[in-house]
N, C-alpha and C positions, 0 to 999 in steps of 0.2 A: 615558840619562844617557852621557857619553863614558868609555872606558877609563881614561884618565887620571885623571878624578874618582874613579871607584870605588878606583882605585889608593891615591890620597891620603885619601880617607874610610876605606878598611880599613885603611891603615896607622894612620891616628890611632885608629879604634876598636879595633884590636887592642891597641895601646899601652894605652889605658885598660881594656882587659880584662885585660890583664896586672897593671895597678897594682891591681885588685882580688883578682884570682885568685893571683896569682904564679904563674902555670902558663905555660911557655914554649908546651907544646904547645895550651893554649888560644889563647895569642896566634896561634900558626901557624895554628889553623884558623881563628878569625875572620878573618885577614888571605886565606888561600887561597880559603876558601869566598866570601867578598867579593868576589873578582876573578874566579875562575874558573868561576862559576855562566854566566858570559857564555860559555863555551864552546859552549852550545848554539847561539849564532848562526852558529858554523860549520857546525853540522848544516843549519840552515836553508839557509845559501848551498849548501849540498852538494845539497839536496832540489830548491831552486827551479832551481839553475843545471845540474843532472845532470853535475857534475864535481867531482872531489875537489884536482886541483892547481890552484893560483891564486897569483896575487900578493897581496902586503898591500894594496897599493894599489886593485887591483880589489876587495878585500873592504870595506874602508872606504868604496869609493865607491858600491857597491851598497847599503850600510846608509844612508851620509849623503844620498844622492841619492834615497832612498826608492823604489828601483825594483822592491821584492818586493812581491805581492799577499798572499802567504801570509806567516805568522809561526807558527810550531811551538813556539819558545823551552820545550822540555820541561823543561830545568831550573828555569825561572821559573814554577812551579807550587805555589801554597801547600797544595794537598792533600798535599804532602810533609813538611809541619811534623810531622804526628803521627807520621808514619810514620819520619821522623828522630829523633824523640824517643825511640820505643820501642826501634828498633834500636841507636840510639847509646848508650842506657843500658846496654843489654845487653852490647854488643860493644866500646863504647868508653870508658865510663865518664862521668861528670857533667860534669867540666870540659870534656872536648873536645866533648861534646853539645852542652853550652850555648855553647861557641865556635862550633860549627858553626850552631846555631840563630840566634845573634845576627849573625854573619855574613851569613846567608842573607835572615834580617828586614830587617835594615837595608839589605841589597842591594835587596829587593823595595819596601821604603818609598821608597828614593832612587830607584827606576825608575818609581815611581806619580808621584812628585812631580816629577822630571826629563823623565819623557817624555809628560806630558799623557795618562797612561793612563785610560781609562774604568775605574769599579769593579771588573768582572769580569775585567779583562784578564790578570790572574794565577792564574785557576783554569784549570787544564787542561781541566775537564769543560767550562767553557763554551767554550773557544776549540775543543774537539771539536764542540760542539753547532753552532757558527758554521763549521766546516769551516776553521778557522784562517784566514778571510779577515780581512785586517790591518783593512779599514775598520771592521770590526764593534767591535774594541776599542780604538783608536788614535784620539786626538781631533785630531791633529796635522792641519793642511790637506792635507800631501801624502800623508797616507794615505786621505784621503777623496776619492781620483780616482773 
C-alpha cells in the first residue's frame, strides 16, 4: 500500500481511537505506528543497494518498479504482537499499548489486502525460512520474475 494511503487511513483510525478512549497519547500511538512501521523499507533499500544515502525518487522508484529480489521488512512481523502487548503493558500502559497494537494490526491488514500478499508474508519466521526471497510471499506479477 502506498504511503499516502497509510497516512490517510492512520489519521482516520487514530481519530476513531481517540473518540473511544479520549487519549491524545493513544491517538498519537495509532497514527505514528500506522505510518512509521514502513521505515523498515529504508532498511531493505540499504541492504539491497549497499548504500545509505539516496534520493526520495530513487527510493520510491526502487519499490514501485519492483527492482528488489529480497524483502526483509523486519517491522512487518506478526510475531511482534505478543511482544508489543507484554512490553507495552509493562512500560507504556494499556491505552498506548492498545493504540500501538491497533495501528500495527490495521497496517498489516491493509498491507495484506492492498499488496496482494500471500498468507504467511508477514511472519518473520516464514520470511527467514524463505531467505527473504520476495517471490515466495508476494503474489503480484512483478515479484514473480
